[in-house]
C-alpha positions in Angstrom: 0.1 0.1 0.0 1.6 3.3 -1.1 2.3 5.8 1.6 0.0 9.1 1.3 3.2 11.3 1.2 4.6 9.2 -1.6 1.4 9.3 -3.4 1.0 13.0 -3.1 4.3 13.3 -5.1 2.5 11.8 -8.3 1.2 15.4 -8.8 5.1 16.2 -9.4 4.7 14.3 -12.5 2.2 17.1 -13.9 4.6 19.6 -13.6 5.4 19.8 -16.9 2.0 20.8 -17.9 2.1 24.2 -15.8 3.0 27.4 -17.6 6.3 29.1 -17.0 6.6 30.7 -13.4 5.5 34.3 -13.4 6.4 37.1 -11.1 5.6 35.7 -7.3 2.7 37.4 -5.6 3.5 40.4 -3.5 4.1 39.5 0.2 1.1 38.9 2.3 0.3 41.2 5.2 2.4 41.7 8.3 1.6 38.8 11.4 1.0 42.2 13.3 -1.4 43.3 10.6 -3.1 39.9 10.4 -3.0 39.6 14.5 -5.1 43.1 14.5 -7.3 41.5 11.9 -8.2 38.7 13.6 -8.7 40.0 16.9 -11.1 42.2 15.8 -12.7 39.2 13.7 -13.0 37.5 17.2 -14.5 40.6 19.2 -17.1 40.5 16.5 -17.6 36.8 16.9 -18.2 37.3 20.6 -20.4 40.3 20.2 -22.5 38.3 17.6 -23.0 35.2 19.8 -24.1 37.8 22.9 -26.9 39.0 20.9 -28.0 36.0 19.4 -30.6 35.6 22.4 -32.3 39.0 21.5 -32.7 38.2 17.6 -35.2 35.8 16.1 -33.8 36.1 12.7 -30.5 36.3 11.3 -29.6 39.8 10.1 -26.9 42.6 11.0 -26.9 44.4 14.3 -24.7 47.7 13.7 -21.4 46.1 12.0 -22.1 42.6 13.5 -24.0 39.7 11.6 -25.9 37.5 14.0 -26.9 34.4 13.2 -30.2 32.8 14.7 -30.7 29.7 16.8 -33.1 28.5 13.8 -30.9 29.2 11.1 -28.0 27.3 13.3 -30.3 24.4 13.8 -31.5 24.5 10.2 -27.3 24.4 9.2 -26.9 21.1 11.5 -30.0 19.4 10.3 -29.6 20.2 6.5 -25.7 20.9 5.7 -26.4 24.6 4.3 -28.1 27.4 5.3 -29.2 30.8 3.7 -28.3 34.1 5.1 -29.8 37.1 4.0 -28.1 40.5 3.4 -24.7 40.1 4.8 -23.2 42.7 2.7 -24.7 46.0 2.1 -24.8 47.4 -1.4 -22.3 50.0 -0.4 -19.9 47.3 1.0 -20.4 45.1 -2.1 -20.0 47.9 -4.6 -16.4 49.7 -2.7 -14.8 46.4 -1.2 -15.7 43.3 -3.3 -17.0 44.1 -7.0 -14.2 46.2 -8.1 -11.4 43.6 -7.2 -13.8 40.6 -8.3 -14.2 42.1 -12.0 -10.6 43.0 -12.4 -9.9 39.0 -11.9 -12.6 38.3 -14.3 -11.5 40.8 -16.9 -7.7 39.2 -16.5 -6.2 42.5 -14.8 -5.5 40.5 -11.6 -4.3 36.7 -12.9 -3.8 33.5 -10.7 -0.6 31.5 -11.5 -0.8 28.7 -13.3 -3.6 25.9 -12.5 -5.4 28.3 -10.0 -7.1 29.9 -13.1 -9.3 26.7 -15.0 -12.6 26.1 -16.1 -14.7 24.3 -13.9 -17.4 23.1 -16.4 -14.8 20.4 -17.1 -13.6 21.9 -20.3 -9.6 21.6 -21.0 -9.2 23.3 -24.3 -10.5 27.0 -23.8 -8.6 30.0 -23.0 -10.1 32.3 -20.2 -12.1 34.5 -22.4 -14.1 31.1 -23.5 -14.5 29.6 -19.7 -18.2 29.0 -18.8 -17.5 28.4 -15.1 -14.4 31.0 -14.4 -12.4 29.3 -11.5 -9.9 31.5 -9.8 -8.5 29.8 -6.9 -6.6 31.9 -3.6 -7.5 35.4 -5.4 -6.7 36.9 -1.5 -3.4 35.3 -2.2 -2.6 37.0 -5.7 -4.1 40.2 -4.3 -3.2 40.6 -0.7 -4.8 44.3 -0.4 -8.1 42.4 -0.3 -7.4 40.8 3.0 -9.2 41.7 6.1 -12.1 43.1 4.4 -15.5 43.5 6.2 -17.0 40.4 4.0 -13.8 38.4 5.7 -14.4 39.8 9.0 -18.5 39.1 9.1 -17.8 35.4 7.6 -15.1 35.1 10.3 -17.9 35.9 12.9 -20.5 33.5 11.0 -18.2 30.5 10.9 -17.7 30.2 14.6 -21.2 30.6 15.5 -22.1 27.9 12.9 -19.0 25.6 13.8 -18.7 26.5 17.5 -15.4 28.7 17.5 -11.8 28.4 16.6 -12.5 28.9 12.7 -9.8 30.2 10.4 -10.0 31.2 6.7 -8.5 28.1 4.5 -8.9 29.3 1.1 -11.0 31.5 -1.2 -12.3 31.2 -4.9 -14.0 33.4 -7.5 -16.4 31.7 -9.5 -18.6 33.2 -12.4 -20.8 31.4 -15.0 -20.7 32.9 -18.0 -24.2 34.2 -19.9 -26.1 31.7 -21.9 -23.9 29.0 -21.4 -25.4 25.8 -21.1 -22.6 23.6 -19.8 -21.8 26.2 -17.3 -22.6 23.9 -14.7 -21.1 22.9 -11.4 -21.1 19.2 -11.0 -23.1 17.4 -8.1 -20.1 17.2 -5.3 -19.2 16.8 -1.4 -16.1 19.2 -0.8 -14.3 16.8 1.6 -14.2 14.3 -1.5 -11.5 17.3 -2.7 -9.3 17.4 0.4 -6.9 15.0 2.2 -8.1 14.0 5.6 -6.4 15.9 7.9 -7.7 17.2 11.3 -11.2 17.7 12.2 -13.5 18.5 9.4 -15.7 20.8 10.5 -16.3 23.4 7.6 -18.3 26.6 6.8 -18.3 27.7 3.4 -19.7 31.0 2.5 -21.1 31.4 -0.8 -21.5 35.4 -1.7 -24.0 36.1 -4.4 -22.6 39.4 -6.3 -25.8 39.1 -8.4 -28.9 37.7 -7.7 -28.9 33.8 -8.1 -31.5 32.0 -9.5 -32.3 28.8 -11.2 -32.1 30.5 -14.7 -28.7 31.6 -13.9 -27.4 28.7 -12.0 -28.1 29.4 -8.2 -26.7 26.8 -5.9 -28.4 23.2 -5.3 -28.2 21.0 -2.3 -29.3 17.4 -1.3 -30.3 18.5 2.6 -29.6 16.1 5.0 -26.9 14.4 2.8 -24.2 15.6 5.5 -25.4 12.6 7.5 -24.4 9.8 5.4 -22.6 7.4 7.0 -19.5 7.7 4.3 -18.7 9.9 1.4 -20.6 9.2 -1.8 -18.1 7.7 -4.7 -16.2 10.6 -6.9 -14.9 10.5 -10.4 -13.4 13.2 -12.8 -15.8 15.3 -14.6 -16.2 14.0 -18.2 -17.7 16.4 -21.3 -20.9 15.6 -22.8 -20.6 13.9 -26.0 -22.4 16.7 -27.9 -19.2 18.7 -27.2 -17.0 16.3 -29.0 -14.6 15.8 -26.1 -16.4 12.8 -24.4 -13.3 11.3 -23.4 -11.4 14.4 -21.8 -11.3 14.5 -18.3 -11.2 17.7 -16.5 -8.1 18.4 -14.2 -9.7 19.8 -11.2 -13.7 19.0 -11.4 -15.2 15.8 -9.7 -18.7 15.0 -9.8 -21.0 12.4 -7.6 -24.1 10.6 -8.6 -27.3 12.1 -7.7 -30.8 10.8 -8.7 -32.7 13.8 -8.8 -36.1 12.0 -9.9 -35.9 10.5 -6.3 -33.6 12.7 -4.0 -35.0 15.8 -2.6 -33.2 18.6 -4.2 -33.6 22.1 -2.8 -32.7 24.9 -5.3 -31.7 28.1 -3.3 -32.1 31.3 -5.0 -30.5 34.2 -2.9 -30.4 38.3 -3.6 -27.4 40.1 -4.5 -25.4 40.6 -0.9 -26.9 37.2 0.4 -24.9 34.3 1.3 -25.3 30.6 1.6 -23.0 28.8 4.3 -22.6 24.8 3.8 -20.7 22.1 5.3 -18.0 20.1 4.0 -20.2 16.6 3.3 -23.4 18.2 2.0 -24.0 17.2 -1.7 -24.1 20.4 -3.7 -24.0 22.2 -7.1 -25.3 24.5 -9.8 -27.1 24.2 -12.9 -26.2 26.3 -15.8 -26.7 30.2 -16.7 -29.2 30.6 -19.3 -29.6 34.1 -18.4 -28.4 37.1 -20.2 -26.2 38.3 -17.6 -22.9 36.8 -15.8 -23.7 34.6 -12.2 -21.2 35.8 -9.9 -20.1 34.3 -6.8 -17.4 34.7 -4.4 -16.1 32.0 -1.8 -14.7 32.1 1.4 -14.0 28.7 3.2 -13.4 28.5 6.9 -12.0 25.3 8.8 -10.8 24.6 12.5 -7.3 26.3 12.8 -5.7 22.8 14.0 -6.7 21.5 10.6 -5.2 24.6 8.5 -2.4 24.6 10.6 -1.9 20.8 9.6 -2.9 21.4 6.0 -0.1 23.9 5.3 2.4 21.4 7.4 2.0 18.9 4.5 2.0 21.7 1.8 -1.6 22.0 1.0 -2.8 25.2 0.5 -6.1 24.4 -1.8 -4.0 25.7 -5.0 -4.2 23.7 -8.2 -0.7 23.9 -8.5 0.4 22.4 -5.2 2.6 19.4 -5.2 0.6 17.9 -2.8 -2.7 18.4 -4.5 -6.2 17.0 -4.2 -5.8 14.9 -7.5 -3.0 13.1 -6.0 -4.8 12.3 -2.9 -7.5 11.1 -5.4 -5.2 8.9 -7.0 -3.8 7.8 -3.3 -7.4 6.6 -2.3 -7.9 4.7 -5.8 -4.5 2.9 -5.4 -5.6 1.9 -1.9 -8.6 0.4 -2.8 -7.0 -2.2 -5.1 
């Protein structure tokens, strides 16, 4: 049986597929700056928790976002929850949208495989991607770190997962207009990750546009997080109609869902709202058949000790990692033989 560390190194054979190295991104903020921001986020979390007893619905209370007991319970039972009005229009327009759109326009660009098409296509240029995916934008644009959305989501994650949560990764996901193949396949997040530490996760999915069934809103299989085992996953393959039936995506996984028999909840949300889901709930999103973009920003939190263990193994959620999720997937396959 191959060791996990040895099999992670399988990913090194993919190195020749990567573009030539680019200039290193700017340094991350100093530890003192991060310490101040984390202390502020912790204060917000504590304040939110103390305010919850007086709130029957989730929402902003001053600068804090308070999650109601009912929504905490819904998250536990269903594996996800919709939280309205996490960001105001002014906060979206001034702090999130300008940077986000620079990535979408190519003015800011992640390195190597951190920019890809999560529809499963492998032969497109970024201006053709139908599910535009930019991993770790706060790494490639450090000035984005510590914004209002991060601080609110820190508090929300702590309320939903009993504290000690830290940012694990972030991600830009934008669906091109009138794109029938702009589908994010059914999956469980934990299928992408090595089994390090406590699994508890709170992934905050922010809508920069109203998210509807027509443009590919989030959809969930409620309660699927309680299944005893993760469902089997496989690399996404493109439809035969696209003449690339045998191509496999470098990054996207899919699991089987019987939509005729399983309960599927489509969660339509407004600009500035978020959904939050855990690591095991089955979820995905459909195509964008509208005339406008469907833009979303993802910020995922996991337990501090888990994030630290991931980093010790060189796992950062970058698609350029030597210890990447696709190497872990190969390891799991070999150990099932």
